[in-house]
N, C-alpha and C positions, 0 to 999 in steps of 0.2 A: 913917630911917623913910621918907621921900620916894621911897626906891629899892623900899620894899616897897608902895606905894601904886600905883606906875607900873602892874604889870600888871594890875592891877583897874578902874583907870582906862583904859588903852588896852582892855581886854577889852569895857566898857560902851560906848566909843565906835566900837569896830569892830563889835559885835555889832548896835548900833542902825542902824549904816549898810548892813552887808555882809547881815545875816539878811533884811530886806526885799527887797534887791535878789535874793539867790538864790532865796527863795522866788518872785518874780515871774517871774524867769527860768524857774524849776522848772514853774510852773502852765502858762506860755506853752508849755514844750516838749511837756508832758502833754497840752494841749490839742489842739496841732498831731498830735501821737502818735494822738491819739483819732479825728479826723478823717479820717486816712491809715486808720487799722485799719478804722474805719466804711466808708470807700469800698472796701477790699479786700474786706470781709466782703460788702458789698452785690452786687457783682460776683459772688460765690460762692454768693449766696443763702443767706448765714449771717445768721441773725437775733440774735445776741447783743451786747450792750451792753461796749464797750471799758471797762476796769477802768481807775480812776486809783490811782497809786500816792501813798503818804502822803509828804507832806515829812518827810526825814529830819533834824527840828530837833536833835537829840540830837547827830549825827555834827557838823551846823554848829555849834553852840555848842563841842564839843570843839575844831573844828579852829581856830577864831576863838581859844577860850582859850590854845591852844597856840601860835599864831602870835602871839598880845599878848607872851608872855614871851621870844622869840626876841631875840637879840642885836643885829640887824642887820635893817634895813626890807627889805633885798634876800631875807633867808632867809625871814621872816615873808610877804612878796609869794610865792617859791617855794609853801611850805605851803599859804598860802590858793589858791592857783592848781590845786594838784594836786587840791585838796578840789572846787574849783568844776568842774574837770574831770570828776571821778567823780560830782557830785552829779547 
């Protein structure tokens, strides 16, 4: 029974740590991209406001859930690393 609870427990811990971290990084990158886009648009006389992409929360949760059930920590890190790069 403890083996069945392990993925859920790991998933909860990973989600509580990783989702806020990834969300913060995502927001930082979006803010920097918006500033750069605004500066480029201003130089060309374009008056459009940059759009902000929504945080892909479901993709993050799916990746965290998938990584939580991996057999080794190294494999879980690889899965989460690829997900973080894509986000």
